[in-house]
N, C-alpha and C positions, 0 to 999 in steps of 0.2 A: 722794782718790777721792770723798769725800762733798761736794765743793763743785761743784754742778751747773754754775754759771756759768763755772768755769775749765776745763771739759772741752771737748774738740774736738767738732765737729758730728757726726762719725762715732760717737764714744762716746755722745753724747746720744741719737742715733737708735737705737743698739743697746740702750741701757738702756731707752729708751721701748718698743721692740718686746718685749724680755724681760719687762718689768713689765706691759705691757698683756696679754700672753699669760697671765701668772700671774694677773692680776686677772680676766680673762675666765673662767678655769678655776675660780674660787671665787665667781662671782656678780657681779663688777664691782669697780671701783676703790674704792668706798666700803666694801665688805666687807673688802678687803685693807687699807685704811687703818685700819679699826677694829681689825683684828688687830694692826697695828703699834703703835697706841696702847696696847693691852693689854700688848704685849711691853715697851714703854717703861716701864710702871708697875712692872715687876719690877726691883728694885734689888739689887745694883749692875749686873747684866746678866742678861738673860733666860736666857742659856746656863747660868748657874749655878743656875737654879731646880731644886730637888730633885725636883719632880714630873715633869720632862721633858715637860710639856704646858702650853700656855697657850690659854685659850679667850677669844674675844670673843663677842658676841651671835650672830654668823652664821658664824664661821670658827674653826677651831682648828689649832694647830701642835703636833706632837709629834715627839720625837726619842728615840733609843735609848740615850743615855749622857750622864751629867752631865759638864759641862766644869768642871774645877777651876781655881781662881784663877791658879795658876802658868802653866798653858797659855794661859789667856785673856789674861793680861798680855803674854805673848810675841806672841800673835796680834794683840792690840790695838795694840801698839807698831808692828808691821809695817804694819798697815792705816793707822794715823794718820800714820806717817812717809812713806807713799807720796804723792807729789805728784799732785794731781788732774789735771794736764795730761799725765801720762805715759801715760794709757790704762789699760785694765782688766787686760791680760794681763801684769802684771809678775811676774817670777820672784822669789819670796821667799827662795830659796836663794842668791841673789847677795849675799854678804856677805864682807867682807875679814877679819873677826875669826873665827878658828877656834872660839873659845869660844861666840860668838853663833851661829855656824852649827850647832854641835852642839845648842844649845838649840832652834833652829828645826827641825832634823831630828827631834829627840825629840818636839816638839810636833806635827809633821806625822804621824809614825807613830802617835801617840796619837789624834789627831782624825780621821784619814782614814776610819775605818769609820763615823763618825756620819752618819746620814741623817735628813733632816727631811721630814715629810709634812704638807702643808697641805691640809685638807679642809673643805668647807663643811658646816654643820649639816644643811642640806637638800640632798639629792642632786640635786634639780632645778636647783640653782644651778650645778652643774658637777661635774666629776670630781676637782678639786683638782690638786695638783702635788707633786713631791718634788724635793729637791736635796741635794747634799752640800757640805761646806765647801770642798773643793778640786776645781777643774775638771779639772786634770790633774796627775799626779805621775809623774816619772821619777827616775832616779838623780841627775840634775844640776839638775832644774827642778821647781818646784811653783808652780802658780798658783791663787789663791783665786777661788772662784766669785763673780761680781759680784752675783748674787741674794742670796747669803749676806751679803756686805758691806752691801748696801743694806738688808736686813731687820734685821740685828743691830747695825750700826754707824752707819748714816746716819740723819739726822733724818727725821721725817715730812714736813717741808717738801721735803726732797730727793726723796722718793717722789712727792709731789704734782707737783713740777716735771717729774719724769721721765714721769709718766703723762700730763701735759697737753702735753708737748712736741710741736710740729708738725714733721713730717719734710718 
């Protein structure tokens, strides 16, 4: 998912539109990229940060629940194993192993209520935006939100390429 060059032109265009809309709602691409840099500084992953809030100079992101390492490991394995050329709407519940599927279902139930709110420091820069980890969840399918993947798992370079992509 995080290799921009391997994605189809439709996926590139969709990611561009989503991220430009997000950037515009917080004051522009540079403000969004500065938030991503601040998020990347939190090790091992920003999701595990106990304050549930990360600030850059112009933008902040906050969420309502800490993500523990065991759930993060399951999610990260799913995101990393996904082939970039497959597109963004892959079903994470498609798994042959029952043991793995049970772990994934448990992770989905735990992380589904988490909501992220991205807001600019100055309200004149925009209203901000919010998103959840999962785009859709049913009994047999669960798809991860591409904005979530881009912000928490992809590199800043991926975000730059997505924002600069010409449709």
